[in-house]
N, C-alpha and C positions, 0 to 999 in steps of 0.2 A: 283678582287673580292670583298675584303675587302671593298670597294667606293663603290659597289652595296650593302655590305651590310648597310651601314654607310647609303645612304641615302634611304636605305629602312625606315627603325629603325628611321630616324631624318622627315620624309616624313608623317610618323600614327600619330596621337593623341589616340590610344585605341589599345590594344596589350591586347592578353591570359593571367594570369595569371595562374602557377600551382602553387603549393605548398602542406605541409603534414600533414595532418591533421593528429591528436592524436587517439588513437585509440582509436572508439567507446565506449564509458559510462566510459572514464576515464579509463578502465579496457586493463589489459594483453592483447595482439595484438599486428601485423604488422600497422603503419601509411598507411594511403587510400592517393592518388595522389588527388587533389580538384583542380579543373580547375575554374577558374571565369573571369569573363569581369573587365579590371578597364583602368582608363583613367591617359596618361601618359605622361610625358613630359621628355627630355634628354638631360641630360647637354651636357659641353662644350667635353668633355671628353667619351662620348657614354653611360655614367654614366647612367641609369632611373632611374626618376624622382614618386614619389605616394606618393599620399594624401589617406590616408586609413583610416576607422573610426575603432576603437576598439572591435568594435560589428559587426564586417566581418566577416566571419570564415577565412576566408583567414587571417588578421592578427590574430586571435586567432594562426590559424596552423606556422605561420612565429616566436610568440613567443616561440613558444616550436625547432623550428627549421627552422633556417634562409636562409637555403636551399632554393631557386627558379628559376623555369622559366620562360620568356616573352614568348609568341611565337609573332612576326611582321607579319600577313599578308595580302599580296599588291597581291592576285589573286578575290580581290571582280571586278564582273563585266566578269570576265573570263568565257566562254565557254567552253574552259575543264580548270579548277582552277590547275590543277596537272601541266601542263606546267608554271605553276606562281612564281613569287618567295614569299618566307619565309623566316624569320631567327629565332632561335632561341636563346636567348640571359640566357647562367646558369650565377650565383654567388650568392653571399648570400644581403642579402635583413638588416637594420639596420635605427631605426630612427632616422631622424636628425635633427636640429635645426637649419641649415644653413642658417640666411632670403636671402641672395644670391640666391639658389636651389627652397625655397620659390618663390619670385619673379619670375624666371624661370619658374616653371609650374601654375602658378597662368595667367600670360602672354599667357601662350598655352593655356588655359583655365581659361579667365574670370570669368564663371557663380560660378565657385568652391569658388568664394569669398565669397558666400552669405553661406557654411556652413565651410572655411577652420580656423576659429578663434573658433569655438565649441570645446569644453573641449577633448569629445569623437574621437575628428581628428588630425592626427598628422601627419608627413611625413616624408616619409623614401628613402631611396635610394641603389637600387642594383647595389654591388663592382661586377662587368662582372667579370667571371675568362675566360670564351669562349664563341663560339657565332661556330653554326653551321645554315649555307644558305645552302636551295634549290633555285638556283636560276633557276627551269628547268630541266625535261628529262636528267638526264646522269651530269650534271651541280650543285654537289655536295660538300660539304668543310667544316671542321672543321675547322676555325680558334682563333689564341691565341688572350686574350687582348689584347695587345701590337703590334698582326697584326689589329685586327678590327680598333682601334682605328688608328693606323700607325700616319700621321704626319698632325692631323685634329687637331690642336688648333693652337692656331692666341694668339704672347705674348700681356696682358693686354688687350685681343678682353672681356672677361668673365668680366674684370671692366667695360670694356666701354659700353659694351652690351643695361645695362639699360637708359644710356643715348641719344646711338643712333637710341636705337627704340623711344624712347619717342620725338625724335627731327624730326625722319621723318615721325610718326604720327602726328605731332601737323604741322609742317612746310612745311613736302611735303605729306601730303593725295593723291592730285594729283600721283605723280611717283609710291604712294606703288601700285593705281587702275591699271595701266600705267603697275606695273609690268603683276600683275594677269587677268589685260585684256587681254593687249598685246602679253604680253612673253607667259605668260600659260594658254590664250582663257578659263580665267575664266571667267562665266557670273555673271550680277547681280553688284551693290553698296555696299558700304560701308564695301570693305575689308582692314583690318591693319596689320603694320608688329606685330609679336608676339616676332619673336626673332632673331638674326645673330650669325651665328657660320663660323668659317672658311672656310666652303665649301658650304655657301651657306646662304637665310633666309627663313622662318617660315612664310607663312601669315593666315590669317582666316576669314572671312565671316562668323555671328553665325553659323550655326555647319558644317563649311569647311574650310578645310583647304586645303594646295598646298602647295607648296613646290619651290623654283629656288633655283636651284645649280650654281653658279659660275663655267667660264669656268677653273680655275684655284686657288686652294685653298691661304689664306689669310697668312702672315708671320706673321701679327700685325697688332695688331689696325686699326695702324695709314694707314692704305691701305685700311678700309672701305669704306669713301668717296669718293676715288677713283675709286671705282670699281660699287659705288651706282649709281653715278654720267655716268656711263659711261654706266650700264643697259636702265638711263630714257633715253639715245640719242638712244640708242639701240628700245627700245619701241617706241618713237615717230617716228623712221624712218620706225616703221612695222607700222604704226599708217599711216605717209605719202604713202604708197605703195598701186596706185591705184585695184579696182580690175581689175582681166581678164576679 
């Protein structure tokens, strides 16, 4: 079930953020839960990355209480949404100046580059402590942070990722298009790779995102080229199959 949780979290580019607002008016009393919509990317270890405005209510809440939850909802389009998967990540949010995390977020959300440099915006990383997966009726489980991550990281891949993504988009745009069209059945042109991790690649075209999972996880960055080549071969074979 941990792999299902990882696939869901990595496949979505937005989530519902729950934080704790200070007592109303600054007076005494209990804090209030506050839910809001945020854009999200996730790091190789499944840590969510957020870009938040200092003026937003959720950012003010995090300044006073770092504990947050993020709901990743995979039920879109289902006739009976409660039969679909969703994952809640529970952790603590903190500001980060890590340039690698900034690049990963902006690769996932290129339009955010328009305001990411504003003085009142900052990046946050959520250190996940546990996750609650609901995969449908009767398929419910809490996962520790170690269970969630599993062995879903590959040696050297985080450092190599920007170069791999740039190379694929610049020199093998046709392959990326094949991934989206032939392996995932996604329509339209202009698909680009936005990230690669041990268990798959992330794609984007305009406002649409897609996730292509690998059959087996990578153990090291050196294995990325081989699996990407294999996927191209599979996509070309699929495109050559005549219709029934």
